[in-house]
C-alpha positions as CSV (number, residue, x, y, z in Angstrom):
1,M,51.6,147.5,55.0
2,K,53.6,150.7,54.3
3,L,50.4,152.4,53.0
4,I,48.5,151.5,56.1
5,F,51.3,153.1,58.1
6,K,51.6,156.1,56.7
7,L,47.3,156.7,56.7
8,L,47.9,156.2,61.2
9,P,47.9,159.0,63.2
10,N,51.4,160.5,64.2
11,A,50.1,159.9,67.9
12,I,49.7,156.2,66.9
13,K,52.8,155.7,64.8
14,F,55.0,156.9,67.5
15,C,53.1,154.0,70.0
16,V,54.0,151.5,67.2
17,L,58.2,152.0,66.6
18,T,58.0,152.8,70.3
19,F,56.8,148.8,71.0
20,L,59.1,148.0,68.2
21,I,62.2,149.0,69.3
22,I,61.3,148.0,73.4
23,S,60.3,144.7,72.0
24,C,63.6,144.4,70.1
25,N,65.7,145.3,73.0
26,D,64.6,142.9,75.3
27,L,64.6,140.0,72.2
28,S,68.2,141.2,72.4
29,K,68.7,140.9,76.3
30,K,67.1,137.3,76.6
31,E,69.2,136.0,73.8
32,Q,72.0,137.6,75.7
33,V,70.8,135.7,78.3
34,N,70.4,132.7,77.1
35,N,73.3,133.0,75.3
36,G,75.0,133.3,78.9
37,S,73.6,130.3,80.0
38,V,75.2,128.1,76.9
39,K,78.0,129.6,77.7
40,K,77.9,128.3,81.4
41,T,76.3,125.2,80.5
42,N,79.1,124.6,78.6
43,K,82.3,125.4,81.0
44,K,84.3,123.4,81.3
45,P,83.8,121.1,84.6
46,N,85.3,122.2,87.7
47,I,87.7,119.5,89.1
48,L,87.8,118.3,93.1
49,L,90.3,116.1,93.4
50,I,90.1,114.9,97.5
51,Y,93.6,112.8,98.4
52,A,92.8,110.8,102.2
53,D,96.2,110.1,103.8
54,D,96.3,106.4,105.0
55,Q,92.6,105.1,104.3
56,G,92.8,101.3,104.7
57,T,91.9,99.4,101.6
58,L,88.8,98.7,102.6
59,D,87.4,101.1,105.0
60,A,84.8,102.9,103.8
61,G,81.1,101.7,104.0
62,C,81.0,101.5,100.0
63,Y,83.9,98.5,100.1
64,G,81.9,96.6,102.5
65,T,83.0,97.8,106.2
66,E,80.1,97.5,108.2
67,D,81.6,98.7,111.6
68,I,82.6,102.5,110.6
69,K,80.2,104.9,109.3
70,T,81.3,106.5,105.7
71,P,77.7,108.2,104.6
72,N,79.3,111.3,102.3
73,L,82.1,108.5,100.9
74,D,79.3,106.2,100.7
75,A,76.7,108.3,98.5
76,L,79.9,109.6,96.2
77,A,80.2,106.1,95.2
78,S,76.4,105.8,93.9
79,E,76.9,109.0,92.4
80,G,80.0,107.7,90.2
81,I,82.3,104.4,90.1
82,K,84.6,102.9,91.9
83,F,87.5,100.9,91.7
84,T,88.0,97.6,93.2
85,Q,91.6,97.3,91.9
86,A,93.3,100.8,92.5
87,Y,96.8,100.9,93.2
88,A,98.8,104.4,94.8
89,H,102.2,103.9,96.3
90,T,103.6,102.5,99.9
91,V,104.0,105.6,101.6
92,C,103.6,109.7,101.4
93,C,105.9,111.0,99.1
94,P,106.2,108.9,96.4
95,S,102.7,108.6,96.1
96,R,102.0,112.1,95.9
97,A,104.5,112.8,93.2
98,G,103.1,110.3,91.0
99,L,99.3,111.7,91.7
100,L,100.5,115.1,90.8
101,T,103.0,114.3,87.6
102,G,101.4,111.1,86.0
103,R,105.1,109.7,86.2
104,A,106.8,107.3,88.3
105,P,108.0,109.2,91.4
106,Q,112.1,108.4,90.8
107,R,111.4,110.3,87.6
108,S,111.4,113.6,89.8
109,G,113.9,112.3,92.9
110,V,111.5,111.6,95.0
111,N,112.8,107.9,96.0
112,Q,113.6,108.7,99.4
113,W,111.9,111.0,102.0
114,T,111.6,114.4,100.7
115,S,112.6,117.5,103.1
116,C,110.1,118.6,106.2
117,N,111.7,122.0,107.3
118,P,111.6,124.7,105.1
119,N,114.9,125.2,107.0
120,D,116.5,122.1,105.9
121,K,118.9,122.8,103.0
122,I,119.6,118.9,101.9
123,G,116.5,117.7,102.1
124,R,115.2,116.0,99.1
125,V,111.9,118.0,96.8
126,M,110.3,117.1,93.7
127,D,112.4,118.3,90.9
128,L,110.7,121.9,89.3
129,K,111.2,120.7,86.0
130,E,108.0,118.3,86.8
131,I,104.8,119.5,85.2
132,T,101.8,118.9,87.6
133,I,97.6,118.6,87.0
134,A,98.0,122.2,88.4
135,E,100.8,123.7,85.8
136,H,99.2,121.6,83.1
137,L,95.4,122.9,83.8
138,K,96.3,126.6,84.4
139,K,97.1,126.8,80.6
140,Y,93.6,125.7,79.8
141,D,92.2,128.7,82.0
142,Y,92.1,126.8,86.0
143,K,91.5,128.3,88.8
144,T,94.2,126.1,91.7
145,A,94.6,125.6,94.9
146,L,96.1,123.6,97.2
147,V,94.4,123.0,100.7
148,G,96.0,120.4,102.6
149,K,99.3,118.5,102.9
150,W,102.1,119.0,100.1
151,H,105.4,116.7,101.6
152,L,107.0,116.9,98.1
153,G,109.5,119.2,99.7
154,A,109.5,121.9,102.0
155,T,112.1,124.8,100.9
156,L,110.3,127.6,99.9
157,D,111.2,127.8,96.7
158,H,109.7,124.3,96.1
159,G,106.8,124.3,96.8
160,P,103.1,124.4,95.6
161,L,103.0,127.9,94.3
162,D,106.5,127.0,92.3
163,Q,104.2,123.9,90.5
164,G,101.6,125.6,89.2
165,F,98.8,126.2,92.4
166,D,97.6,130.0,92.6
167,E,97.0,129.4,96.3
168,F,97.9,127.2,98.9
169,F,97.3,126.5,102.5
170,G,98.2,124.0,104.4
171,F,101.6,122.1,106.0
172,R,104.9,121.5,103.5
173,G,105.9,118.3,105.4
174,G,104.9,114.9,106.1
175,F,101.9,115.9,109.2
176,I,100.8,117.5,111.7
177,D,99.6,118.0,115.1
178,Y,96.1,118.8,114.4
179,Y,95.8,121.5,116.5
180,T,99.4,123.1,117.6
181,H,100.3,122.6,113.5
182,R,104.0,121.2,114.6
183,F,105.5,118.2,113.0
184,L,106.3,115.4,115.8
185,H,108.6,113.4,113.9
186,A,111.8,116.2,114.6
187,K,114.7,114.3,116.3
188,W,115.6,114.5,119.6
189,Q,118.2,116.6,119.2
190,K,115.9,118.8,117.1
191,P,112.5,120.7,119.0
192,Q,109.4,120.2,117.3
193,F,108.4,122.6,114.5
194,H,105.7,124.8,113.3
195,D,103.9,123.4,109.6
196,L,101.2,125.9,108.8
197,Y,101.0,128.2,105.7
198,R,99.4,130.5,103.5
199,G,101.2,130.8,100.4
200,K,105.0,131.2,101.5
201,E,104.1,133.1,104.8
202,E,103.9,131.2,107.9
203,I,100.7,131.9,110.1
204,F,100.2,131.0,113.0
205,E,96.9,129.4,114.3
206,D,97.2,128.0,117.2
207,G,94.4,125.7,118.9
208,K,92.4,125.7,116.0
209,Y,91.6,121.9,114.6
210,F,93.3,121.6,111.2
211,P,90.6,119.8,109.4
212,D,87.7,122.7,110.5
213,M,90.3,124.9,108.9
214,Q,90.6,123.1,105.7
215,V,87.3,122.9,105.4
216,E,86.6,127.1,105.2
217,E,89.1,127.0,103.5
218,A,88.1,124.9,100.7
219,K,84.9,126.6,100.8
220,T,86.1,130.0,100.4
221,F,87.9,129.0,97.0
222,I,85.1,127.6,95.4
223,E,83.1,130.2,96.0
224,K,85.4,132.8,95.0
225,N,85.7,130.6,91.6
226,K,82.5,129.3,91.0
227,D,82.2,131.1,87.8
228,E,85.3,129.7,85.9
229,P,86.6,126.5,85.8
230,F,88.6,125.3,88.9
231,F,91.0,122.4,90.1
232,L,90.5,122.0,93.9
233,Y,93.6,119.4,95.6
234,L,91.9,118.7,98.2
235,P,94.9,115.9,100.0
236,F,93.1,116.2,103.8
237,N,96.0,114.6,106.5
238,L,93.1,112.5,107.9
239,P,93.2,109.5,109.0
240,H,96.9,110.0,109.8
241,Y,97.9,110.0,112.9
242,P,98.0,111.9,115.5
243,E,94.8,110.1,116.0
244,Q,92.9,113.7,117.1
245,P,89.0,113.1,115.5
246,D,86.2,115.0,115.9
247,S,85.3,114.3,119.7
248,T,82.2,114.1,118.7
249,F,82.8,110.7,116.5
250,I,84.4,108.9,119.5
251,A,81.7,107.4,121.6
252,E,79.9,105.6,119.0
253,Y,83.0,103.7,118.3
254,K,83.8,102.7,122.0
255,D,82.4,99.0,122.0
256,L,85.4,98.8,119.1
257,K,88.3,96.5,119.9
258,W,91.3,98.5,120.2
259,P,93.3,100.1,117.9
260,R,89.9,100.5,115.8
261,S,88.2,101.8,118.6
262,S,91.0,105.0,117.9
263,Y,91.0,105.1,113.9
264,A,87.8,104.2,113.3
265,P,86.6,108.2,115.0
266,M,89.5,109.5,112.3
267,I,87.9,107.7,109.4
268,T,84.2,109.3,110.4
269,T,86.3,112.6,110.6
270,F,87.1,112.4,107.4
271,D,83.9,111.5,105.6
272,N,82.7,114.1,107.4
273,R,84.9,117.0,106.5
274,M,85.0,115.5,103.0
275,G,80.9,115.9,102.8
276,Q,81.1,119.9,104.0
277,V,83.2,120.5,100.7
278,I,81.1,118.6,98.1
279,S,78.0,120.1,99.8
280,K,79.3,123.6,99.1
281,L,79.1,122.6,95.3
282,D,75.1,121.6,95.6
283,E,75.0,124.6,97.1
284,L,76.3,126.2,94.4
285,N,75.0,124.0,92.3
286,L,77.9,123.0,90.9
287,R,77.8,119.5,91.0
288,E,76.8,118.4,88.5
289,N,79.5,120.3,86.3
290,T,82.3,118.5,88.6
291,I,84.8,115.9,88.4
292,I,85.0,114.5,92.1
293,I,88.2,112.2,92.3
294,Y,88.7,110.3,95.5
295,M,91.1,108.3,96.6
296,S,93.5,107.9,99.4
297,D,97.4,107.5,99.0
298,N,98.0,104.3,100.5
299,G,97.2,101.9,103.1
300,H,96.6,102.5,106.7
301,S,99.3,102.8,109.1
302,T,100.2,99.9,111.6
303,E,103.2,102.6,113.1
304,D,103.5,103.4,116.3
305,Y,105.6,106.0,118.2
306,Y,106.4,107.4,121.7
307,N,108.0,110.6,121.3
308,W,108.5,113.6,123.2
309,D,106.8,111.4,125.9
310,V,103.5,111.4,124.1
311,S,102.2,108.2,121.7
312,Y,101.0,109.6,118.7
313,G,101.8,106.9,115.9
314,G,99.1,104.7,114.1
315,N,98.7,102.5,117.2
316,G,100.1,100.2,115.8
317,G,96.9,99.6,113.0
318,G,92.9,99.6,113.0
319,G,92.6,99.3,109.4
320,Y,90.9,96.3,107.3
321,T,92.3,94.6,104.7
322,G,89.8,91.7,103.9
323,K,91.8,88.9,102.3
324,W,95.3,90.9,101.6
325,R,98.5,91.0,103.5
326,G,100.4,94.2,104.6
327,A,99.9,98.2,105.4
328,K,101.5,101.7,104.7
329,G,105.2,100.9,103.9
330,S,104.3,97.6,102.7
331,F,104.3,96.4,98.6
332,F,102.0,93.8,99.7
333,E,98.9,94.4,98.7
334,G,97.6,96.4,101.7
335,G,99.8,98.7,101.2
336,L,98.8,99.4,97.8
337,R,95.8,98.8,96.8
338,V,93.3,101.7,97.8
339,P,89.9,102.7,98.2
340,A,89.2,105.1,94.9
341,V,85.9,106.9,93.4
342,I,85.2,108.8,90.8
343,S,82.2,111.0,90.1
344,Y,81.0,113.2,87.5
345,P,76.9,113.4,87.0
346,K,77.1,114.9,83.8
347,K,78.6,112.5,82.2
348,F,79.5,109.6,83.5
349,P,77.8,106.0,85.1
350,K,76.8,106.1,88.5
351,N,76.3,103.5,90.9
352,E,78.6,100.7,88.9
353,S,81.8,99.4,89.9
354,R,84.7,98.9,88.1
355,D,87.1,95.7,88.7
356,Q,90.1,96.5,86.3
357,A,93.1,97.9,87.4
358,I,94.0,101.3,88.3
359,L,97.1,103.8,89.2
360,N,97.3,107.3,90.9
361,M,99.8,108.5,88.1
362,D,96.7,107.0,85.8
363,I,94.4,110.4,87.2
364,L,96.5,113.0,84.7
365,P,96.1,111.0,81.7
366,T,92.5,110.3,82.4
367,L,92.0,114.4,83.2
368,C,93.4,114.8,79.5
369,E,91.2,113.0,77.6
370,I,87.9,113.9,79.6
371,L,88.9,117.7,78.7
372,E,89.9,117.1,75.2
373,I,93.3,118.6,76.1
374,P,97.0,117.6,74.9
375,L,98.8,115.5,77.4
376,P,101.6,117.0,79.3
377,E,105.2,117.3,77.6
378,N,106.7,115.2,80.0
379,K,106.9,111.4,79.2
380,L,104.2,109.9,81.5
381,D,103.6,106.6,83.2
382,G,100.3,107.0,83.9
383,K,97.9,106.0,81.3
384,S,94.4,107.3,80.7
385,F,91.5,104.6,82.3
386,L,88.6,107.0,80.3
387,S,88.0,103.3,78.0
388,V,87.5,101.8,81.7
389,I,85.1,104.3,83.3
390,K,82.2,103.9,80.3
391,S,82.6,100.3,80.0
392,K,82.7,97.2,82.3
393,E,84.3,95.1,79.6
394,A,87.0,97.5,78.8
395,S,90.4,96.2,79.3
396,S,92.8,97.9,82.2
397,S,95.2,100.3,80.3
398,H,98.7,98.6,81.8
399,E,99.8,95.0,81.7
400,V,102.8,95.7,84.0
401,F,102.8,97.9,87.3
402,H,105.9,99.1,89.0
403,W,107.1,100.2,92.4
404,M,110.1,101.1,93.9
405,W,110.7,103.7,97.6
406,Q,114.3,103.2,98.5
407,E,116.2,100.3,97.6
408,M,112.6,97.8,97.9
409,W,110.7,97.3,94.9
410,A,108.2,95.2,93.0
411,V,107.2,94.4,90.1
412,K,103.3,92.9,89.2
413,K,102.1,91.3,86.0
414,G,99.2,89.1,85.7
415,N,98.2,87.2,88.8
416,W,102.8,87.5,89.8
417,K,103.8,90.0,91.9
418,L,107.7,89.8,92.7
419,I,108.9,92.0,95.7
420,Y,112.3,92.8,96.1
421,E,114.0,93.2,99.6
422,G,110.5,94.1,101.2
423,H,108.8,95.5,104.3
424,D,106.1,93.1,105.7
425,T,104.2,95.7,107.7
426,T,100.6,93.9,108.4
427,G,101.1,93.7,111.7
428,K,100.2,91.9,115.2
429,F,96.1,93.5,114.9
430,S,95.8,92.2,111.3
431,N,93.6,89.4,110.8
432,H,96.7,87.8,108.8
433,P,99.5,86.0,110.8
434,E,102.4,88.1,112.4
435,K,105.4,88.0,110.1
436,E,109.2,89.1,110.4
437,F,109.5,93.0,109.1
438,D,112.3,92.3,107.2
439,M,111.3,89.9,103.9
440,P,113.3,87.4,102.1
441,K,115.3,89.2,99.3
442,Y,112.7,87.9,96.7
443,Y,109.2,87.1,97.8
444,L,107.0,85.8,94.5
445,A,103.1,86.2,95.1
446,N,100.2,85.1,93.8
447,L,97.2,87.2,94.1
448,N,95.4,83.8,93.1
449,D,96.1,82.1,96.3
450,E,93.4,81.4,98.6
451,K,95.4,83.2,101.0
452,P,97.1,85.7,98.3
453,E,100.7,86.5,99.3
454,E,100.9,84.3,102.2
455,I,102.8,82.4,100.1
456,N,106.6,82.5,98.8
457,H,106.5,81.0,95.6
458,A,110.3,82.5,94.4
459,D,111.6,78.9,94.9
460,K,108.9,77.0,93.2
461,F,109.3,79.2,89.9
462,P,112.6,81.0,89.8
463,Q,111.7,81.6,85.7
464,I,108.8,84.0,86.9
465,V,111.5,85.7,89.6
466,Q,113.8,86.0,86.5
467,E,110.9,87.5,84.3
468,L,110.3,90.0,87.1
469,I,113.2,90.9,87.8
470,S,114.4,91.4,84.2
471,L,111.0,94.2,83.9
472,H,112.3,95.7,86.9
473,E,115.5,96.8,85.5
474,I,114.6,97.6,81.9
475,W,112.2,100.0,84.2
476,A,115.0,101.2,87.0
477,E,116.9,102.0,83.9
478,D,114.1,104.1,81.8
479,V,113.5,106.3,85.4
480,F,116.4,106.7,87.6
481,D,117.7,108.3,83.9
482,G,118.2,112.3,83.8
483,S,116.7,112.1,87.7
484,G,119.9,113.6,88.7
485,Y,119.6,110.4,91.5
486,K,121.3,106.7,90.8
487,D,119.4,103.8,91.0
488,P,120.4,102.9,95.0
489,N,120.9,99.2,93.7
490,K,123.4,100.0,91.7
491,I,125.5,101.9,94.2
492,K,128.5,100.1,94.4
493,V,128.8,99.1,98.1
494,V,132.1,99.0,99.4
495,E,132.8,97.0,102.7
496,V,134.5,99.4,105.4
497,K,137.3,97.6,107.2
498,N,138.0,99.6,110.2
499,G,134.2,99.6,111.9
500,K,131.2,98.1,111.4
501,G,128.5,98.3,108.2
502,T,129.1,99.3,104.6
503,T,129.5,103.0,103.0
504,K,127.9,103.7,99.9
505,L,129.7,105.6,97.7
């Protein structure tokens, strides 16, 4: 071969050498492209965590509801796994603390309402020692953002940017008017206050519909970080009151009974805006490698408020819980059991359901197992349910479930649930009988009853009551230890001789 090459004219030799050099360069470029595609294929999955606000237990088409349209949520369920026994918490603050930290909210001091106004100096905040999903994922090169509702303490040094989020757009308190972006629960002696922020800077966009602003911010973040792994936490204010839906969805529900006719457009508005964000993933070809987790923070609201000469609450109800009693603010199933879906087209089954019990606190450890990264250093109460995702036959990671809010608490073991000093928020617009708001001191329910939680079995099964009390006491001692707060049920109560009521020391 060498001899033949030597006998060739110089001009031909030059052409051959040039061809070989160009070919090698082309091959090198192809290898670089191929290597690049391998890197892209092996990129860590993106994570989109969608948290609805006050969506009822069964208020979605994929959960059997026929009178409210949720095409995007139904499509997500068809592309993933629907959970029929997913538990969150009974109200906003502890639900979000548990979700983001994988820990009982009491560990972080969130056993009472957190502050909503940055100017409040005495309101509670989630302890900065907590490690959120965002903080943990940043260690593994994730870009992080929170677009929506925070509600874990409004002071400017205890916000999303202080807990691992690179970006924050939204409101720091519990809810806002969707157009004025003002908090409506302000006390009578205080004016309503404005609550819309980008990072730590207050911004003013009066008249703009917040869900639309939220969607645009989310899409911008996804576009900007499409080539890097990202974690986008998208806690919607929808369908939380005030019930100000997209007006295009009002007419189709005008024939429903009140207050469902007011609540239903809020659900469809949420579904529509959620769908717009998911469509952005499709547009950028990111869907296959994105884990989407959807869940509600608690059950539907039966609240009703008339403040500042305006009715802005949940109009006394509107949500649907099927056979379950309760709503937001209650430890009945209707307050705790929420719709939940997880989708990861690249690896997870599609169009399946799971009946095993899971908790919102389980999401952090589940993500860690999916990503094959260590758990955070803090002690977690949540447990991974990846085995449940993979198999209908796997057992739930939990045998006992605990909830607590202020002095109220509940323990669930098997089909028994004990509620202490609970509230029955079922309301008058439910398909269940309306009962007194203040429940008996101990209420023992059996979830296997023909009408679950309608009957108090406490007197009939005192040994079960005592067993569940003991489980709670052990749990409470653990979660309040080191939190900076005492168990409110262990604080000594002293009678006040001059005046009514008691004083807690």
